[in-house]
FIDREN-220214 format. One record per residue: x, y, z of N, C-alpha, C, CB in turn; residue in one letter; residue number from 1. Coordinates in pm, whole numbers. Glycine has a CB too. Layout:
REM residues N
> X|Y|Z|X|Y|Z|X|Y|Z|X|Y|Z|A|NUM;
...
//
This chain:
REM residues 117
> 2921|-2552|4513|2820|-2543|4409|2819|-2399|4357|2678|-2585|4463|M|1;
> 2828|-2388|4226|2826|-2254|4165|2684|-2204|4155|2891|-2256|4024|R|2;
> 2670|-2072|4159|2538|-2009|4147|2544|-1904|4036|2494|-1944|4283|A|3;
> 2434|-1894|3963|2421|-1797|3856|2287|-1727|3872|2434|-1864|3716|F|4;
> 2281|-1605|3821|2153|-1532|3824|2072|-1570|3700|2175|-1377|3831|S|5;
> 1944|-1537|3704|1860|-1563|3586|1908|-1480|3468|1712|-1533|3617|S|6;
> 1965|-1362|3494|2022|-1281|3387|2145|-1351|3327|2061|-1140|3439|L|7;
> 2228|-1411|3414|2342|-1489|3365|2294|-1601|3274|2423|-1549|3483|D|8;
> 2184|-1664|3312|2130|-1774|3233|2095|-1728|3092|2005|-1834|3301|L|9;
> 2041|-1608|3081|2008|-1554|2948|2132|-1518|2868|1919|-1430|2962|Q|10;
> 2234|-1467|2937|2352|-1415|2868|2465|-1516|2853|2403|-1295|2940|Q|11;
> 2470|-1615|2940|2583|-1708|2941|2537|-1853|2945|2674|-1679|3061|Q|12;
> 2437|-1886|2868|2379|-2021|2878|2481|-2130|2848|2261|-2034|2782|S|13;
> 2570|-2107|2753|2672|-2208|2721|2763|-2236|2838|2754|-2163|2602|G|14;
> 2812|-2129|2903|2902|-2146|3018|2829|-2218|3132|2954|-2008|3066|E|15;
> 2704|-2182|3153|2627|-2245|3261|2603|-2393|3231|2492|-2173|3282|I|16;
> 2575|-2425|3106|2557|-2565|3069|2686|-2645|3090|2511|-2577|2923|Q|17;
> 2799|-2586|3056|2927|-2654|3078|2952|-2675|3227|3044|-2574|3015|R|18;
> 2920|-2573|3308|2936|-2587|3453|2844|-2695|3508|2909|-2452|3524|A|19;
> 2720|-2699|3459|2621|-2797|3506|2660|-2939|3466|2482|-2764|3451|A|20;
> 2736|-2953|3359|2783|-3086|3317|2885|-3140|3417|2844|-3081|3176|A|21;
> 2953|-3050|3489|3055|-3090|3588|2994|-3113|3726|3163|-2984|3598|Q|22;
> 2902|-3025|3765|2837|-3033|3897|2710|-2949|3892|2934|-2982|4012|A|23;
> 2610|-2984|3971|2487|-2904|3970|2515|-2757|4001|2387|-2961|4073|P|24;
> 2438|-2669|3937|2449|-2525|3961|2312|-2471|4002|2502|-2451|3834|V|25;
> 2314|-2365|4082|2190|-2301|4127|2164|-2179|4040|2199|-2262|4278|V|26;
> 2040|-2163|3998|1998|-2044|3926|1917|-1959|4024|1914|-2080|3797|I|27;
> 1961|-1836|4044|1894|-1746|4138|1815|-1639|4063|1996|-1680|4233|R|28;
> 1702|-1604|4119|1621|-1494|4067|1593|-1401|4184|1486|-1546|4001|S|29;
> 1633|-1275|4168|1619|-1175|4275|1688|-1223|4402|1470|-1145|4302|H|30;
> 1803|-1291|4385|1882|-1336|4498|1835|-1465|4563|1884|-1232|4597|G|31;
> 1721|-1519|4519|1668|-1641|4579|1691|-1761|4486|1516|-1625|4612|K|32;
> 1726|-1875|4542|1742|-1993|4456|1608|-2034|4395|1803|-2111|4535|P|33;
> 1606|-2048|4263|1481|-2081|4194|1487|-2215|4121|1448|-1973|4095|R|34;
> 1606|-2255|4079|1618|-2380|4002|1759|-2435|4019|1586|-2357|3851|A|35;
> 1771|-2563|3989|1902|-2628|3988|1918|-2691|3851|1915|-2736|4103|V|36;
> 2032|-2667|3790|2063|-2728|3660|2174|-2829|3683|2105|-2620|3553|M|37;
> 2157|-2948|3623|2256|-3055|3640|2265|-3136|3512|2220|-3146|3760|M|38;
> 2366|-3219|3505|2382|-3306|3389|2271|-3411|3387|2520|-3375|3391|S|39;
> 2245|-3463|3270|2146|-3569|3255|2188|-3692|3335|2126|-3606|3107|V|40;
> 2317|-3720|3334|2367|-3836|3409|2338|-3823|3558|2518|-3854|3385|E|41;
> 2361|-3702|3613|2335|-3680|3755|2185|-3689|3783|2390|-3543|3799|E|42;
> 2104|-3633|3694|1959|-3641|3709|1914|-3787|3710|1888|-3563|3595|F|43;
> 1963|-3866|3615|1925|-4008|3608|1972|-4083|3732|1984|-4073|3482|C|44;
> 2092|-4051|3781|2143|-4114|3902|2052|-4085|4021|2285|-4067|3931|R|45;
> 2011|-3959|4035|1922|-3921|4146|1785|-3988|4134|1906|-3769|4151|L|46;
> 1732|-3994|4012|1602|-4058|3991|1611|-4207|4027|1555|-4041|3844|M|47;
> 1718|-4272|3983|1735|-4414|4013|1752|-4436|4164|1858|-4471|3937|A|48;
> 1829|-4347|4230|1848|-4360|4375|1717|-4341|4451|1951|-4258|4423|A|49;
> 1628|-4259|4395|1497|-4237|4459|1395|-4340|4413|1446|-4095|4427|A|50;
> 1440|-4437|4332|1352|-4541|4277|1236|-4480|4199|1297|-4629|4391|D|51;
> 1267|-4371|4127|1168|-4303|4042|1194|-4341|3897|1176|-4148|4061|E|52;
> 1089|-4337|3818|1103|-4367|3675|1173|-4251|3605|964|-4395|3611|E|53;
> 1270|-4284|3524|1344|-4182|3448|1262|-4147|3325|1488|-4231|3409|I|54;
> 1231|-4018|3304|1153|-3980|3186|1225|-4019|3057|1127|-3829|3187|P|55;
> 1148|-4060|2960|1203|-4103|2831|1288|-3992|2769|1089|-4143|2734|V|56;
> 1248|-3867|2789|1322|-3754|2731|1464|-3745|2786|1247|-3624|2758|E|57;
> 1490|-3801|2903|1623|-3795|2964|1712|-3912|2923|1610|-3791|3115|A|58;
> 1655|-4012|2858|1732|-4130|2817|1798|-4104|2682|1641|-4255|2810|L|59;
> 1915|-4163|2659|1980|-4146|2529|1895|-4210|2419|2121|-4207|2530|P|60;
> 1898|-4149|2303|1823|-4202|2190|1876|-4339|2152|1830|-4107|2069|A|61;
> 1785|-4432|2128|1822|-4566|2088|1799|-4581|1938|1741|-4673|2168|Q|62;
> 1892|-4643|1868|1868|-4667|1727|1745|-4756|1710|1993|-4732|1661|P|63;
> 1671|-4732|1606|1551|-4809|1580|1579|-4910|1470|1433|-4717|1541|T|64;
> 1541|-5033|1494|1555|-5137|1393|1418|-5154|1329|1609|-5272|1454|I|65;
> 1412|-5133|1200|1285|-5142|1129|1277|-5274|1055|1268|-5024|1033|L|66;
> 1154|-5324|1042|1132|-5446|966|1165|-5569|1047|1214|-5444|840|G|67;
> 1152|-5685|984|1182|-5809|1056|1329|-5814|1094|1143|-5932|971|P|68;
> 1357|-5865|1211|1494|-5873|1258|1556|-6005|1212|1500|-5860|1411|E|69;
> 1663|-5998|1135|1732|-6122|1100|1798|-6179|1225|1837|-6097|987|P|70;
> 1839|-6305|1218|1898|-6368|1336|2021|-6293|1384|1935|-6513|1305|E|71;
> 2103|-6242|1292|2226|-6173|1328|2210|-6023|1302|2347|-6230|1248|D|72;
> 2123|-5959|1376|2086|-5820|1350|2201|-5722|1369|1973|-5781|1439|V|73;
> 2294|-5748|1460|2402|-5654|1485|2530|-5686|1408|2432|-5650|1632|L|74;
> 2532|-5800|1342|2641|-5840|1252|2778|-5837|1318|2642|-5750|1132|A|75;
> 2789|-5896|1435|2920|-5910|1496|3001|-6010|1414|2909|-5954|1646|Y|76;
> 3129|-5988|1404|3216|-6072|1323|3244|-6202|1398|3349|-5999|1288|V|77;
> 3178|-6309|1355|3191|-6437|1425|3326|-6502|1399|3079|-6531|1383|E|78;
> 3392|-6466|1291|3522|-6525|1260|3629|-6474|1355|3561|-6495|1116|E|79;
> 3608|-6360|1418|3704|-6303|1513|3632|-6284|1646|3763|-6167|1460|D|80;
> 3633|-6388|1732|3556|-6382|1856|3599|-6269|1949|3567|-6512|1928|P|81;
> 3726|-6235|1951|3772|-6126|2039|3711|-5994|1993|3928|-6116|2039|V|82;
> 3716|-5968|1864|3656|-5844|1810|3506|-5841|1839|3682|-5832|1658|E|83;
> 3440|-5953|1819|3295|-5959|1842|3261|-5931|1988|3241|-6096|1802|A|84;
> 3334|-5992|2081|3307|-5970|2223|3335|-5825|2261|3393|-6065|2310|V|85;
> 3444|-5767|2210|3473|-5626|2238|3363|-5536|2183|3609|-5586|2178|L|86;
> 3315|-5565|2063|3207|-5487|2001|3079|-5500|2085|3181|-5535|1855|H|87;
> 3047|-5621|2129|2929|-5641|2214|2942|-5563|2344|2908|-5790|2244|M|88;
> 3061|-5568|2406|3082|-5497|2532|3067|-5346|2511|3222|-5529|2590|A|89;
> 3124|-5295|2402|3112|-5152|2371|2966|-5114|2353|3193|-5117|2244|H|90;
> 2890|-5192|2278|2748|-5163|2257|2670|-5171|2388|2688|-5260|2155|D|91;
> 2700|-5272|2469|2629|-5288|2596|2655|-5169|2688|2670|-5419|2665|A|92;
> 2782|-5129|2699|2817|-5014|2784|2753|-4887|2731|2969|-4998|2793|I|93;
> 2749|-4873|2598|2690|-4754|2537|2539|-4753|2533|2741|-4738|2399|G|94;
> 2477|-4861|2579|2331|-4866|2581|2268|-4885|2445|2277|-4742|2642|G|95;
> 2343|-4935|2348|2291|-4954|2212|2209|-5082|2206|2406|-4959|2109|V|96;
> 2082|-5070|2172|1995|-5187|2151|2017|-5296|2257|2019|-5246|2013|N|97;
> 2006|-5261|2383|2046|-5353|2489|1976|-5489|2482|2020|-5291|2622|Q|98;
> 1847|-5492|2452|1778|-5620|2442|1834|-5703|2328|1627|-5599|2424|D|99;
> 1861|-5637|2216|1913|-5708|2099|2056|-5754|2126|1908|-5618|1974|V|100;
> 2137|-5670|2193|2274|-5710|2226|2272|-5832|2317|2351|-5593|2295|V|101;
> 2180|-5834|2414|2170|-5947|2505|2136|-6075|2428|2062|-5920|2614|R|102;
> 2036|-6068|2340|1999|-6188|2264|2111|-6228|2167|1868|-6165|2187|S|103;
> 2180|-6128|2112|2291|-6158|2021|2405|-6225|2098|2341|-6029|1951|E|104;
> 2433|-6179|2220|2538|-6240|2301|2502|-6385|2332|2560|-6160|2432|A|105;
> 2376|-6412|2363|2331|-6549|2389|2345|-6635|2264|2186|-6549|2439|E|106;
> 2304|-6580|2150|2316|-6653|2023|2463|-6680|1992|2250|-6573|1906|R|107;
> 2547|-6580|2016|2690|-6592|1991|2751|-6699|2080|2760|-6457|2013|F|108;
> 2711|-6703|2208|2761|-6805|2301|2718|-6944|2253|2708|-6778|2446|A|109;
> 2592|-6959|2210|2546|-7089|2160|2627|-7131|2037|2395|-7083|2124|R|110;
> 2658|-7035|1952|2737|-7062|1830|2873|-7120|1867|2755|-6932|1746|Y|111;
> 2942|-7059|1963|3076|-7106|1998|3073|-7231|2083|3151|-6998|2069|F|112;
> 2971|-7248|2167|2959|-7371|2245|2935|-7488|2150|2844|-7361|2349|I|113;
> 2848|-7468|2051|2819|-7572|1952|2945|-7603|1872|2704|-7527|1857|R|114;
> 3025|-7500|1836|3146|-7519|1759|3258|-7586|1837|3194|-7388|1708|G|115;
> 3253|-7576|1970|3358|-7634|2054|3339|-7783|2075|3362|-7564|2187|A|116;
> 3220|-7835|2048|3192|-7978|2074|3252|-8066|1967|3042|-8003|2083|K|117;
//
């Protein structure tokens, strides 16, 4: 684990942030450890492992859908099922509108099950 002084933090914040993105770093003041800086992903992992609620500020921003939601809000290309499934998987992994992606995947499955009969 790398350690930096509070003076380093003032003078080299970019370098310290890059180091913290790789592994937690200790910030020392007068030679004593005062804080730990880590990536958001590591923070969220630790919070989840401790069964603690992750603060909203630490979560990635979610796109906001305004107004009434049409049935096909994410507009996956139904004519190309492979492209649509890949797009859904990409959105799901990226955390984009997860509730909407889930309902869209269910709607999409119903569409193809109905079409297969």
